[in-house]
mmCIF entry with sequence, helices, sheets and N, C-alpha, C, O atoms, coordinates in Angstrom:
data_MODEL
# 
_entry.id   MODEL 
# 
_entity.id                         1 
_entity.type                       polymer 
_entity.pdbx_number_of_molecules   1 
# 
_entity_poly.entity_id                      1 
_entity_poly.type                           'polypeptide(L)' 
_entity_poly.nstd_linkage                   no 
_entity_poly.nstd_monomer                   no 
_entity_poly.pdbx_seq_one_letter_code       
;(UNK)(UNK)(UNK)(UNK)(UNK)(UNK)(UNK)(UNK)(UNK)(UNK)(UNK)(UNK)(UNK)(UNK)(UNK)(UNK)
(UNK)(UNK)(UNK)(UNK)(UNK)(UNK)(UNK)(UNK)(UNK)(UNK)(UNK)(UNK)(UNK)(UNK)(UNK)(UNK)
(UNK)(UNK)(UNK)(UNK)(UNK)(UNK)(UNK)(UNK)(UNK)(UNK)(UNK)(UNK)(UNK)(UNK)(UNK)(UNK)
(UNK)(UNK)(UNK)(UNK)(UNK)(UNK)(UNK)(UNK)
;
_entity_poly.pdbx_seq_one_letter_code_can   XXXXXXXXXXXXXXXXXXXXXXXXXXXXXXXXXXXXXXXXXXXXXXXXXXXXXXXX 
_entity_poly.pdbx_strand_id                 A 
# 
loop_
_entity_poly_seq.entity_id 
_entity_poly_seq.num 
_entity_poly_seq.mon_id 
_entity_poly_seq.hetero 
1 1  UNK n 
1 2  UNK n 
1 3  UNK n 
1 4  UNK n 
1 5  UNK n 
1 6  UNK n 
1 7  UNK n 
1 8  UNK n 
1 9  UNK n 
1 10 UNK n 
1 11 UNK n 
1 12 UNK n 
1 13 UNK n 
1 14 UNK n 
1 15 UNK n 
1 16 UNK n 
1 17 UNK n 
1 18 UNK n 
1 19 UNK n 
1 20 UNK n 
1 21 UNK n 
1 22 UNK n 
1 23 UNK n 
1 24 UNK n 
1 25 UNK n 
1 26 UNK n 
1 27 UNK n 
1 28 UNK n 
1 29 UNK n 
1 30 UNK n 
1 31 UNK n 
1 32 UNK n 
1 33 UNK n 
1 34 UNK n 
1 35 UNK n 
1 36 UNK n 
1 37 UNK n 
1 38 UNK n 
1 39 UNK n 
1 40 UNK n 
1 41 UNK n 
1 42 UNK n 
1 43 UNK n 
1 44 UNK n 
1 45 UNK n 
1 46 UNK n 
1 47 UNK n 
1 48 UNK n 
1 49 UNK n 
1 50 UNK n 
1 51 UNK n 
1 52 UNK n 
1 53 UNK n 
1 54 UNK n 
1 55 UNK n 
1 56 UNK n 
# 
_struct_asym.id          A 
_struct_asym.entity_id   1 
# 
loop_
_struct_conf.conf_type_id 
_struct_conf.id 
_struct_conf.pdbx_PDB_helix_id 
_struct_conf.beg_label_comp_id 
_struct_conf.beg_label_asym_id 
_struct_conf.beg_label_seq_id 
_struct_conf.pdbx_beg_PDB_ins_code 
_struct_conf.end_label_comp_id 
_struct_conf.end_label_asym_id 
_struct_conf.end_label_seq_id 
_struct_conf.pdbx_end_PDB_ins_code 
_struct_conf.beg_auth_comp_id 
_struct_conf.beg_auth_asym_id 
_struct_conf.beg_auth_seq_id 
_struct_conf.end_auth_comp_id 
_struct_conf.end_auth_asym_id 
_struct_conf.end_auth_seq_id 
_struct_conf.pdbx_PDB_helix_class 
_struct_conf.details 
_struct_conf.pdbx_PDB_helix_length 
HELX_P HELX_P1 AA1 UNK A 5  ? UNK A 26 ? UNK A 5  UNK A 26 1 ? 22 
HELX_P HELX_P2 AA2 UNK A 32 ? UNK A 46 ? UNK A 32 UNK A 46 1 ? 15 
# 
_struct_conf_type.id          HELX_P 
_struct_conf_type.criteria    ? 
_struct_conf_type.reference   ? 
# 
loop_
_atom_site.group_PDB 
_atom_site.id 
_atom_site.type_symbol 
_atom_site.label_atom_id 
_atom_site.label_alt_id 
_atom_site.label_comp_id 
_atom_site.label_asym_id 
_atom_site.label_entity_id 
_atom_site.label_seq_id 
_atom_site.pdbx_PDB_ins_code 
_atom_site.Cartn_x 
_atom_site.Cartn_y 
_atom_site.Cartn_z 
_atom_site.occupancy 
_atom_site.B_iso_or_equiv 
_atom_site.pdbx_formal_charge 
_atom_site.auth_seq_id 
_atom_site.auth_comp_id 
_atom_site.auth_asym_id 
_atom_site.auth_atom_id 
_atom_site.pdbx_PDB_model_num 
ATOM 1   N N  . UNK A 1 1  ? 0.838  -1.172 0.000  1.00 0.00 ? 1  UNK A N  1 
ATOM 2   C CA . UNK A 1 1  ? 0.000  0.000  0.000  1.00 0.00 ? 1  UNK A CA 1 
ATOM 3   C C  . UNK A 1 1  ? 0.895  1.251  0.000  1.00 0.00 ? 1  UNK A C  1 
ATOM 4   O O  . UNK A 1 1  ? 1.796  1.371  0.830  1.00 0.00 ? 1  UNK A O  1 
ATOM 5   N N  . UNK A 1 2  ? 0.650  2.143  -0.898 1.00 0.00 ? 2  UNK A N  1 
ATOM 6   C CA . UNK A 1 2  ? 1.429  3.365  -1.016 1.00 0.00 ? 2  UNK A CA 1 
ATOM 7   C C  . UNK A 1 2  ? 1.000  4.387  0.039  1.00 0.00 ? 2  UNK A C  1 
ATOM 8   O O  . UNK A 1 2  ? -0.168 4.451  0.422  1.00 0.00 ? 2  UNK A O  1 
ATOM 9   N N  . UNK A 1 3  ? 1.942  5.161  0.488  1.00 0.00 ? 3  UNK A N  1 
ATOM 10  C CA . UNK A 1 3  ? 1.663  6.219  1.453  1.00 0.00 ? 3  UNK A CA 1 
ATOM 11  C C  . UNK A 1 3  ? 1.213  7.454  0.685  1.00 0.00 ? 3  UNK A C  1 
ATOM 12  O O  . UNK A 1 3  ? 1.877  7.892  -0.254 1.00 0.00 ? 3  UNK A O  1 
ATOM 13  N N  . UNK A 1 4  ? 0.087  8.005  1.092  1.00 0.00 ? 4  UNK A N  1 
ATOM 14  C CA . UNK A 1 4  ? -0.471 9.174  0.418  1.00 0.00 ? 4  UNK A CA 1 
ATOM 15  C C  . UNK A 1 4  ? -0.198 10.430 1.235  1.00 0.00 ? 4  UNK A C  1 
ATOM 16  O O  . UNK A 1 4  ? 0.215  10.355 2.392  1.00 0.00 ? 4  UNK A O  1 
ATOM 17  N N  . UNK A 1 5  ? -0.429 11.565 0.627  1.00 0.00 ? 5  UNK A N  1 
ATOM 18  C CA . UNK A 1 5  ? -0.285 12.838 1.335  1.00 0.00 ? 5  UNK A CA 1 
ATOM 19  C C  . UNK A 1 5  ? -1.281 12.894 2.491  1.00 0.00 ? 5  UNK A C  1 
ATOM 20  O O  . UNK A 1 5  ? -0.972 13.444 3.548  1.00 0.00 ? 5  UNK A O  1 
ATOM 21  N N  . UNK A 1 6  ? -2.467 12.332 2.298  1.00 0.00 ? 6  UNK A N  1 
ATOM 22  C CA . UNK A 1 6  ? -3.461 12.285 3.383  1.00 0.00 ? 6  UNK A CA 1 
ATOM 23  C C  . UNK A 1 6  ? -2.932 11.491 4.573  1.00 0.00 ? 6  UNK A C  1 
ATOM 24  O O  . UNK A 1 6  ? -3.162 11.866 5.722  1.00 0.00 ? 6  UNK A O  1 
ATOM 25  N N  . UNK A 1 7  ? -2.217 10.384 4.299  1.00 0.00 ? 7  UNK A N  1 
ATOM 26  C CA . UNK A 1 7  ? -1.621 9.581  5.376  1.00 0.00 ? 7  UNK A CA 1 
ATOM 27  C C  . UNK A 1 7  ? -0.614 10.413 6.169  1.00 0.00 ? 7  UNK A C  1 
ATOM 28  O O  . UNK A 1 7  ? -0.573 10.345 7.397  1.00 0.00 ? 7  UNK A O  1 
ATOM 29  N N  . UNK A 1 8  ? 0.188  11.188 5.466  1.00 0.00 ? 8  UNK A N  1 
ATOM 30  C CA . UNK A 1 8  ? 1.205  12.014 6.123  1.00 0.00 ? 8  UNK A CA 1 
ATOM 31  C C  . UNK A 1 8  ? 0.551  13.118 6.942  1.00 0.00 ? 8  UNK A C  1 
ATOM 32  O O  . UNK A 1 8  ? 0.969  13.387 8.068  1.00 0.00 ? 8  UNK A O  1 
ATOM 33  N N  . UNK A 1 9  ? -0.462 13.754 6.388  1.00 0.00 ? 9  UNK A N  1 
ATOM 34  C CA . UNK A 1 9  ? -1.174 14.812 7.116  1.00 0.00 ? 9  UNK A CA 1 
ATOM 35  C C  . UNK A 1 9  ? -1.823 14.253 8.375  1.00 0.00 ? 9  UNK A C  1 
ATOM 36  O O  . UNK A 1 9  ? -1.739 14.862 9.441  1.00 0.00 ? 9  UNK A O  1 
ATOM 37  N N  . UNK A 1 10 ? -2.470 13.095 8.254  1.00 0.00 ? 10 UNK A N  1 
ATOM 38  C CA . UNK A 1 10 ? -3.113 12.459 9.422  1.00 0.00 ? 10 UNK A CA 1 
ATOM 39  C C  . UNK A 1 10 ? -2.060 12.046 10.446 1.00 0.00 ? 10 UNK A C  1 
ATOM 40  O O  . UNK A 1 10 ? -2.276 12.196 11.649 1.00 0.00 ? 10 UNK A O  1 
ATOM 41  N N  . UNK A 1 11 ? -0.933 11.532 9.988  1.00 0.00 ? 11 UNK A N  1 
ATOM 42  C CA . UNK A 1 11 ? 0.146  11.142 10.891 1.00 0.00 ? 11 UNK A CA 1 
ATOM 43  C C  . UNK A 1 11 ? 0.643  12.352 11.674 1.00 0.00 ? 11 UNK A C  1 
ATOM 44  O O  . UNK A 1 11 ? 0.847  12.269 12.885 1.00 0.00 ? 11 UNK A O  1 
ATOM 45  N N  . UNK A 1 12 ? 0.836  13.463 10.996 1.00 0.00 ? 12 UNK A N  1 
ATOM 46  C CA . UNK A 1 12 ? 1.292  14.683 11.680 1.00 0.00 ? 12 UNK A CA 1 
ATOM 47  C C  . UNK A 1 12 ? 0.270  15.159 12.702 1.00 0.00 ? 12 UNK A C  1 
ATOM 48  O O  . UNK A 1 12 ? 0.637  15.646 13.771 1.00 0.00 ? 12 UNK A O  1 
ATOM 49  N N  . UNK A 1 13 ? -1.005 15.021 12.376 1.00 0.00 ? 13 UNK A N  1 
ATOM 50  C CA . UNK A 1 13 ? -2.075 15.406 13.307 1.00 0.00 ? 13 UNK A CA 1 
ATOM 51  C C  . UNK A 1 13 ? -2.030 14.509 14.554 1.00 0.00 ? 13 UNK A C  1 
ATOM 52  O O  . UNK A 1 13 ? -2.174 14.989 15.678 1.00 0.00 ? 13 UNK A O  1 
ATOM 53  N N  . UNK A 1 14 ? -1.832 13.218 14.341 1.00 0.00 ? 14 UNK A N  1 
ATOM 54  C CA . UNK A 1 14 ? -1.780 12.263 15.457 1.00 0.00 ? 14 UNK A CA 1 
ATOM 55  C C  . UNK A 1 14 ? -0.538 12.500 16.306 1.00 0.00 ? 14 UNK A C  1 
ATOM 56  O O  . UNK A 1 14 ? -0.600 12.422 17.532 1.00 0.00 ? 14 UNK A O  1 
ATOM 57  N N  . UNK A 1 15 ? 0.595  12.791 15.657 1.00 0.00 ? 15 UNK A N  1 
ATOM 58  C CA . UNK A 1 15 ? 1.822  13.087 16.407 1.00 0.00 ? 15 UNK A CA 1 
ATOM 59  C C  . UNK A 1 15 ? 1.612  14.295 17.317 1.00 0.00 ? 15 UNK A C  1 
ATOM 60  O O  . UNK A 1 15 ? 1.993  14.277 18.487 1.00 0.00 ? 15 UNK A O  1 
ATOM 61  N N  . UNK A 1 16 ? 1.003  15.340 16.768 1.00 0.00 ? 16 UNK A N  1 
ATOM 62  C CA . UNK A 1 16 ? 0.761  16.549 17.559 1.00 0.00 ? 16 UNK A CA 1 
ATOM 63  C C  . UNK A 1 16 ? -0.159 16.238 18.733 1.00 0.00 ? 16 UNK A C  1 
ATOM 64  O O  . UNK A 1 16 ? 0.081  16.687 19.854 1.00 0.00 ? 16 UNK A O  1 
ATOM 65  N N  . UNK A 1 17 ? -1.209 15.468 18.471 1.00 0.00 ? 17 UNK A N  1 
ATOM 66  C CA . UNK A 1 17 ? -2.155 15.094 19.527 1.00 0.00 ? 17 UNK A CA 1 
ATOM 67  C C  . UNK A 1 17 ? -1.449 14.271 20.605 1.00 0.00 ? 17 UNK A C  1 
ATOM 68  O O  . UNK A 1 17 ? -1.645 14.509 21.797 1.00 0.00 ? 17 UNK A O  1 
ATOM 69  N N  . UNK A 1 18 ? -0.636 13.311 20.194 1.00 0.00 ? 18 UNK A N  1 
ATOM 70  C CA . UNK A 1 18 ? 0.081  12.461 21.154 1.00 0.00 ? 18 UNK A CA 1 
ATOM 71  C C  . UNK A 1 18 ? 1.053  13.287 21.996 1.00 0.00 ? 18 UNK A C  1 
ATOM 72  O O  . UNK A 1 18 ? 1.130  13.118 23.213 1.00 0.00 ? 18 UNK A O  1 
ATOM 73  N N  . UNK A 1 19 ? 1.789  14.176 21.342 1.00 0.00 ? 19 UNK A N  1 
ATOM 74  C CA . UNK A 1 19 ? 2.735  15.026 22.067 1.00 0.00 ? 19 UNK A CA 1 
ATOM 75  C C  . UNK A 1 19 ? 2.007  15.914 23.067 1.00 0.00 ? 19 UNK A C  1 
ATOM 76  O O  . UNK A 1 19 ? 2.434  16.045 24.214 1.00 0.00 ? 19 UNK A O  1 
ATOM 77  N N  . UNK A 1 20 ? 0.918  16.517 22.637 1.00 0.00 ? 20 UNK A N  1 
ATOM 78  C CA . UNK A 1 20 ? 0.153  17.391 23.542 1.00 0.00 ? 20 UNK A CA 1 
ATOM 79  C C  . UNK A 1 20 ? -0.440 16.610 24.711 1.00 0.00 ? 20 UNK A C  1 
ATOM 80  O O  . UNK A 1 20 ? -0.475 17.113 25.833 1.00 0.00 ? 20 UNK A O  1 
ATOM 81  N N  . UNK A 1 21 ? -0.906 15.391 24.463 1.00 0.00 ? 21 UNK A N  1 
ATOM 82  C CA . UNK A 1 21 ? -1.437 14.554 25.546 1.00 0.00 ? 21 UNK A CA 1 
ATOM 83  C C  . UNK A 1 21 ? -0.345 14.229 26.565 1.00 0.00 ? 21 UNK A C  1 
ATOM 84  O O  . UNK A 1 21 ? -0.576 14.276 27.773 1.00 0.00 ? 21 UNK A O  1 
ATOM 85  N N  . UNK A 1 22 ? 0.842  13.900 26.066 1.00 0.00 ? 22 UNK A N  1 
ATOM 86  C CA . UNK A 1 22 ? 1.965  13.607 26.967 1.00 0.00 ? 22 UNK A CA 1 
ATOM 87  C C  . UNK A 1 22 ? 2.349  14.845 27.772 1.00 0.00 ? 22 UNK A C  1 
ATOM 88  O O  . UNK A 1 22 ? 2.543  14.769 28.985 1.00 0.00 ? 22 UNK A O  1 
ATOM 89  N N  . UNK A 1 23 ? 2.456  15.978 27.094 1.00 0.00 ? 23 UNK A N  1 
ATOM 90  C CA . UNK A 1 23 ? 2.817  17.218 27.781 1.00 0.00 ? 23 UNK A CA 1 
ATOM 91  C C  . UNK A 1 23 ? 1.770  17.586 28.827 1.00 0.00 ? 23 UNK A C  1 
ATOM 92  O O  . UNK A 1 23 ? 2.115  18.073 29.904 1.00 0.00 ? 23 UNK A O  1 
ATOM 93  N N  . UNK A 1 24 ? 0.512  17.359 28.523 1.00 0.00 ? 24 UNK A N  1 
ATOM 94  C CA . UNK A 1 24 ? -0.554 17.651 29.483 1.00 0.00 ? 24 UNK A CA 1 
ATOM 95  C C  . UNK A 1 24 ? -0.405 16.774 30.725 1.00 0.00 ? 24 UNK A C  1 
ATOM 96  O O  . UNK A 1 24 ? -0.608 17.233 31.849 1.00 0.00 ? 24 UNK A O  1 
ATOM 97  N N  . UNK A 1 25 ? -0.051 15.519 30.512 1.00 0.00 ? 25 UNK A N  1 
ATOM 98  C CA . UNK A 1 25 ? 0.150  14.596 31.631 1.00 0.00 ? 25 UNK A CA 1 
ATOM 99  C C  . UNK A 1 25 ? 1.364  14.994 32.460 1.00 0.00 ? 25 UNK A C  1 
ATOM 100 O O  . UNK A 1 25 ? 1.366  14.835 33.681 1.00 0.00 ? 25 UNK A O  1 
ATOM 101 N N  . UNK A 1 26 ? 2.387  15.506 31.806 1.00 0.00 ? 26 UNK A N  1 
ATOM 102 C CA . UNK A 1 26 ? 3.645  15.833 32.483 1.00 0.00 ? 26 UNK A CA 1 
ATOM 103 C C  . UNK A 1 26 ? 3.715  17.246 33.052 1.00 0.00 ? 26 UNK A C  1 
ATOM 104 O O  . UNK A 1 26 ? 4.647  17.564 33.790 1.00 0.00 ? 26 UNK A O  1 
ATOM 105 N N  . UNK A 1 27 ? 2.751  18.094 32.723 1.00 0.00 ? 27 UNK A N  1 
ATOM 106 C CA . UNK A 1 27 ? 2.845  19.526 33.054 1.00 0.00 ? 27 UNK A CA 1 
ATOM 107 C C  . UNK A 1 27 ? 3.001  19.815 34.545 1.00 0.00 ? 27 UNK A C  1 
ATOM 108 O O  . UNK A 1 27 ? 3.573  20.842 34.912 1.00 0.00 ? 27 UNK A O  1 
ATOM 109 N N  . UNK A 1 28 ? 2.506  18.931 35.410 1.00 0.00 ? 28 UNK A N  1 
ATOM 110 C CA . UNK A 1 28 ? 2.636  19.156 36.853 1.00 0.00 ? 28 UNK A CA 1 
ATOM 111 C C  . UNK A 1 28 ? 3.972  18.672 37.397 1.00 0.00 ? 28 UNK A C  1 
ATOM 112 O O  . UNK A 1 28 ? 4.313  18.942 38.549 1.00 0.00 ? 28 UNK A O  1 
ATOM 113 N N  . UNK A 1 29 ? 4.733  17.954 36.566 1.00 0.00 ? 29 UNK A N  1 
ATOM 114 C CA . UNK A 1 29 ? 6.002  17.385 37.017 1.00 0.00 ? 29 UNK A CA 1 
ATOM 115 C C  . UNK A 1 29 ? 7.224  17.993 36.346 1.00 0.00 ? 29 UNK A C  1 
ATOM 116 O O  . UNK A 1 29 ? 8.346  17.799 36.813 1.00 0.00 ? 29 UNK A O  1 
ATOM 117 N N  . UNK A 1 30 ? 7.018  18.727 35.256 1.00 0.00 ? 30 UNK A N  1 
ATOM 118 C CA . UNK A 1 30 ? 8.135  19.311 34.526 1.00 0.00 ? 30 UNK A CA 1 
ATOM 119 C C  . UNK A 1 30 ? 7.983  20.833 34.445 1.00 0.00 ? 30 UNK A C  1 
ATOM 120 O O  . UNK A 1 30 ? 6.873  21.365 34.483 1.00 0.00 ? 30 UNK A O  1 
ATOM 121 N N  . UNK A 1 31 ? 9.107  21.508 34.334 1.00 0.00 ? 31 UNK A N  1 
ATOM 122 C CA . UNK A 1 31 ? 9.086  22.955 34.146 1.00 0.00 ? 31 UNK A CA 1 
ATOM 123 C C  . UNK A 1 31 ? 8.717  23.253 32.691 1.00 0.00 ? 31 UNK A C  1 
ATOM 124 O O  . UNK A 1 31 ? 8.800  22.368 31.839 1.00 0.00 ? 31 UNK A O  1 
ATOM 125 N N  . UNK A 1 32 ? 8.314  24.480 32.403 1.00 0.00 ? 32 UNK A N  1 
ATOM 126 C CA . UNK A 1 32 ? 8.034  24.834 30.999 1.00 0.00 ? 32 UNK A CA 1 
ATOM 127 C C  . UNK A 1 32 ? 9.224  24.550 30.071 1.00 0.00 ? 32 UNK A C  1 
ATOM 128 O O  . UNK A 1 32 ? 9.042  24.100 28.940 1.00 0.00 ? 32 UNK A O  1 
ATOM 129 N N  . UNK A 1 33 ? 10.421 24.813 30.552 1.00 0.00 ? 33 UNK A N  1 
ATOM 130 C CA . UNK A 1 33 ? 11.611 24.545 29.733 1.00 0.00 ? 33 UNK A CA 1 
ATOM 131 C C  . UNK A 1 33 ? 11.769 23.039 29.486 1.00 0.00 ? 33 UNK A C  1 
ATOM 132 O O  . UNK A 1 33 ? 12.129 22.626 28.384 1.00 0.00 ? 33 UNK A O  1 
ATOM 133 N N  . UNK A 1 34 ? 11.502 22.225 30.504 1.00 0.00 ? 34 UNK A N  1 
ATOM 134 C CA . UNK A 1 34 ? 11.577 20.775 30.337 1.00 0.00 ? 34 UNK A CA 1 
ATOM 135 C C  . UNK A 1 34 ? 10.489 20.275 29.385 1.00 0.00 ? 34 UNK A C  1 
ATOM 136 O O  . UNK A 1 34 ? 10.723 19.357 28.598 1.00 0.00 ? 34 UNK A O  1 
ATOM 137 N N  . UNK A 1 35 ? 9.308  20.875 29.458 1.00 0.00 ? 35 UNK A N  1 
ATOM 138 C CA . UNK A 1 35 ? 8.237  20.495 28.533 1.00 0.00 ? 35 UNK A CA 1 
ATOM 139 C C  . UNK A 1 35 ? 8.619  20.821 27.094 1.00 0.00 ? 35 UNK A C  1 
ATOM 140 O O  . UNK A 1 35 ? 8.325  20.058 26.174 1.00 0.00 ? 35 UNK A O  1 
ATOM 141 N N  . UNK A 1 36 ? 9.274  21.956 26.912 1.00 0.00 ? 36 UNK A N  1 
ATOM 142 C CA . UNK A 1 36 ? 9.748  22.335 25.581 1.00 0.00 ? 36 UNK A CA 1 
ATOM 143 C C  . UNK A 1 36 ? 10.785 21.326 25.071 1.00 0.00 ? 36 UNK A C  1 
ATOM 144 O O  . UNK A 1 36 ? 10.761 20.929 23.906 1.00 0.00 ? 36 UNK A O  1 
ATOM 145 N N  . UNK A 1 37 ? 11.680 20.928 25.953 1.00 0.00 ? 37 UNK A N  1 
ATOM 146 C CA . UNK A 1 37 ? 12.705 19.930 25.599 1.00 0.00 ? 37 UNK A CA 1 
ATOM 147 C C  . UNK A 1 37 ? 12.041 18.591 25.279 1.00 0.00 ? 37 UNK A C  1 
ATOM 148 O O  . UNK A 1 37 ? 12.438 17.909 24.334 1.00 0.00 ? 37 UNK A O  1 
ATOM 149 N N  . UNK A 1 38 ? 11.028 18.215 26.069 1.00 0.00 ? 38 UNK A N  1 
ATOM 150 C CA . UNK A 1 38 ? 10.295 16.982 25.800 1.00 0.00 ? 38 UNK A CA 1 
ATOM 151 C C  . UNK A 1 38 ? 9.717  17.006 24.391 1.00 0.00 ? 38 UNK A C  1 
ATOM 152 O O  . UNK A 1 38 ? 9.826  16.029 23.651 1.00 0.00 ? 38 UNK A O  1 
ATOM 153 N N  . UNK A 1 39 ? 9.098  18.138 24.022 1.00 0.00 ? 39 UNK A N  1 
ATOM 154 C CA . UNK A 1 39 ? 8.501  18.257 22.688 1.00 0.00 ? 39 UNK A CA 1 
ATOM 155 C C  . UNK A 1 39 ? 9.571  18.096 21.596 1.00 0.00 ? 39 UNK A C  1 
ATOM 156 O O  . UNK A 1 39 ? 9.346  17.409 20.599 1.00 0.00 ? 39 UNK A O  1 
ATOM 157 N N  . UNK A 1 40 ? 10.714 18.722 21.787 1.00 0.00 ? 40 UNK A N  1 
ATOM 158 C CA . UNK A 1 40 ? 11.808 18.589 20.823 1.00 0.00 ? 40 UNK A CA 1 
ATOM 159 C C  . UNK A 1 40 ? 12.241 17.134 20.680 1.00 0.00 ? 40 UNK A C  1 
ATOM 160 O O  . UNK A 1 40 ? 12.418 16.636 19.568 1.00 0.00 ? 40 UNK A O  1 
ATOM 161 N N  . UNK A 1 41 ? 12.407 16.465 21.805 1.00 0.00 ? 41 UNK A N  1 
ATOM 162 C CA . UNK A 1 41 ? 12.842 15.065 21.796 1.00 0.00 ? 41 UNK A CA 1 
ATOM 163 C C  . UNK A 1 41 ? 11.753 14.165 21.196 1.00 0.00 ? 41 UNK A C  1 
ATOM 164 O O  . UNK A 1 41 ? 12.055 13.239 20.443 1.00 0.00 ? 41 UNK A O  1 
ATOM 165 N N  . UNK A 1 42 ? 10.500 14.438 21.528 1.00 0.00 ? 42 UNK A N  1 
ATOM 166 C CA . UNK A 1 42 ? 9.386  13.646 20.995 1.00 0.00 ? 42 UNK A CA 1 
ATOM 167 C C  . UNK A 1 42 ? 9.395  13.683 19.471 1.00 0.00 ? 42 UNK A C  1 
ATOM 168 O O  . UNK A 1 42 ? 9.349  12.644 18.813 1.00 0.00 ? 42 UNK A O  1 
ATOM 169 N N  . UNK A 1 43 ? 9.454  14.894 18.918 1.00 0.00 ? 43 UNK A N  1 
ATOM 170 C CA . UNK A 1 43 ? 9.415  15.025 17.459 1.00 0.00 ? 43 UNK A CA 1 
ATOM 171 C C  . UNK A 1 43 ? 10.680 14.468 16.807 1.00 0.00 ? 43 UNK A C  1 
ATOM 172 O O  . UNK A 1 43 ? 10.612 13.940 15.697 1.00 0.00 ? 43 UNK A O  1 
ATOM 173 N N  . UNK A 1 44 ? 11.821 14.572 17.465 1.00 0.00 ? 44 UNK A N  1 
ATOM 174 C CA . UNK A 1 44 ? 13.047 13.979 16.934 1.00 0.00 ? 44 UNK A CA 1 
ATOM 175 C C  . UNK A 1 44 ? 12.928 12.455 16.873 1.00 0.00 ? 44 UNK A C  1 
ATOM 176 O O  . UNK A 1 44 ? 13.328 11.828 15.892 1.00 0.00 ? 44 UNK A O  1 
ATOM 177 N N  . UNK A 1 45 ? 12.377 11.876 17.927 1.00 0.00 ? 45 UNK A N  1 
ATOM 178 C CA . UNK A 1 45 ? 12.215 10.418 17.972 1.00 0.00 ? 45 UNK A CA 1 
ATOM 179 C C  . UNK A 1 45 ? 11.145 9.942  16.989 1.00 0.00 ? 45 UNK A C  1 
ATOM 180 O O  . UNK A 1 45 ? 11.256 8.846  16.440 1.00 0.00 ? 45 UNK A O  1 
ATOM 181 N N  . UNK A 1 46 ? 10.113 10.754 16.764 1.00 0.00 ? 46 UNK A N  1 
ATOM 182 C CA . UNK A 1 46 ? 9.001  10.363 15.894 1.00 0.00 ? 46 UNK A CA 1 
ATOM 183 C C  . UNK A 1 46 ? 9.297  10.598 14.414 1.00 0.00 ? 46 UNK A C  1 
ATOM 184 O O  . UNK A 1 46 ? 8.576  10.113 13.541 1.00 0.00 ? 46 UNK A O  1 
ATOM 185 N N  . UNK A 1 47 ? 10.360 11.344 14.144 1.00 0.00 ? 47 UNK A N  1 
ATOM 186 C CA . UNK A 1 47 ? 10.699 11.664 12.752 1.00 0.00 ? 47 UNK A CA 1 
ATOM 187 C C  . UNK A 1 47 ? 10.924 10.382 11.946 1.00 0.00 ? 47 UNK A C  1 
ATOM 188 O O  . UNK A 1 47 ? 11.636 9.476  12.379 1.00 0.00 ? 47 UNK A O  1 
ATOM 189 N N  . UNK A 1 48 ? 10.320 10.328 10.800 1.00 0.00 ? 48 UNK A N  1 
ATOM 190 C CA . UNK A 1 48 ? 10.487 9.163  9.931  1.00 0.00 ? 48 UNK A CA 1 
ATOM 191 C C  . UNK A 1 48 ? 9.466  8.067  10.181 1.00 0.00 ? 48 UNK A C  1 
ATOM 192 O O  . UNK A 1 48 ? 9.436  7.079  9.448  1.00 0.00 ? 48 UNK A O  1 
ATOM 193 N N  . UNK A 1 49 ? 8.638  8.217  11.187 1.00 0.00 ? 49 UNK A N  1 
ATOM 194 C CA . UNK A 1 49 ? 7.597  7.231  11.483 1.00 0.00 ? 49 UNK A CA 1 
ATOM 195 C C  . UNK A 1 49 ? 6.245  7.764  11.041 1.00 0.00 ? 49 UNK A C  1 
ATOM 196 O O  . UNK A 1 49 ? 5.970  8.960  11.135 1.00 0.00 ? 49 UNK A O  1 
ATOM 197 N N  . UNK A 1 50 ? 5.421  6.872  10.565 1.00 0.00 ? 50 UNK A N  1 
ATOM 198 C CA . UNK A 1 50 ? 4.063  7.222  10.168 1.00 0.00 ? 50 UNK A CA 1 
ATOM 199 C C  . UNK A 1 50 ? 3.139  6.751  11.278 1.00 0.00 ? 50 UNK A C  1 
ATOM 200 O O  . UNK A 1 50 ? 3.030  5.549  11.523 1.00 0.00 ? 50 UNK A O  1 
ATOM 201 N N  . UNK A 1 51 ? 2.478  7.672  11.945 1.00 0.00 ? 51 UNK A N  1 
ATOM 202 C CA . UNK A 1 51 ? 1.569  7.342  13.027 1.00 0.00 ? 51 UNK A CA 1 
ATOM 203 C C  . UNK A 1 51 ? 0.185  7.055  12.466 1.00 0.00 ? 51 UNK A C  1 
ATOM 204 O O  . UNK A 1 51 ? -0.288 7.739  11.558 1.00 0.00 ? 51 UNK A O  1 
ATOM 205 N N  . UNK A 1 52 ? -0.451 6.041  13.018 1.00 0.00 ? 52 UNK A N  1 
ATOM 206 C CA . UNK A 1 52 ? -1.833 5.700  12.657 1.00 0.00 ? 52 UNK A CA 1 
ATOM 207 C C  . UNK A 1 52 ? -2.611 5.420  13.935 1.00 0.00 ? 52 UNK A C  1 
ATOM 208 O O  . UNK A 1 52 ? -2.045 5.023  14.953 1.00 0.00 ? 52 UNK A O  1 
ATOM 209 N N  . UNK A 1 53 ? -3.887 5.632  13.859 1.00 0.00 ? 53 UNK A N  1 
ATOM 210 C CA . UNK A 1 53 ? -4.749 5.307  15.003 1.00 0.00 ? 53 UNK A CA 1 
ATOM 211 C C  . UNK A 1 53 ? -4.937 3.800  15.066 1.00 0.00 ? 53 UNK A C  1 
ATOM 212 O O  . UNK A 1 53 ? -4.954 3.126  14.036 1.00 0.00 ? 53 UNK A O  1 
ATOM 213 N N  . UNK A 1 54 ? -5.076 3.277  16.273 1.00 0.00 ? 54 UNK A N  1 
ATOM 214 C CA . UNK A 1 54 ? -5.327 1.844  16.438 1.00 0.00 ? 54 UNK A CA 1 
ATOM 215 C C  . UNK A 1 54 ? -6.579 1.449  15.682 1.00 0.00 ? 54 UNK A C  1 
ATOM 216 O O  . UNK A 1 54 ? -7.578 2.167  15.686 1.00 0.00 ? 54 UNK A O  1 
ATOM 217 N N  . UNK A 1 55 ? -6.512 0.313  15.044 1.00 0.00 ? 55 UNK A N  1 
ATOM 218 C CA . UNK A 1 55 ? -7.683 -0.208 14.346 1.00 0.00 ? 55 UNK A CA 1 
ATOM 219 C C  . UNK A 1 55 ? -7.873 0.337  12.950 1.00 0.00 ? 55 UNK A C  1 
ATOM 220 O O  . UNK A 1 55 ? -8.855 -0.002 12.290 1.00 0.00 ? 55 UNK A O  1 
ATOM 221 N N  . UNK A 1 56 ? -6.959 1.176  12.476 1.00 0.00 ? 56 UNK A N  1 
ATOM 222 C CA . UNK A 1 56 ? -7.079 1.736  11.111 1.00 0.00 ? 56 UNK A CA 1 
ATOM 223 C C  . UNK A 1 56 ? -5.981 1.242  10.236 1.00 0.00 ? 56 UNK A C  1 
ATOM 224 O O  . UNK A 1 56 ? -5.918 1.604  9.061  1.00 0.00 ? 56 UNK A O  1 
# 
């Protein structure tokens, strides 16, 4: 199955949602600077991966 532009757009949307969910969970335990670093590391680790929702 070929990867479409829609797949990439949806993957980016899911990555953003996942990162924001993690940051929301961590916000009481990390400083704003640490949350910013977390986001940088999250996107660096997720680079090159196509995210999909479970069951799709």
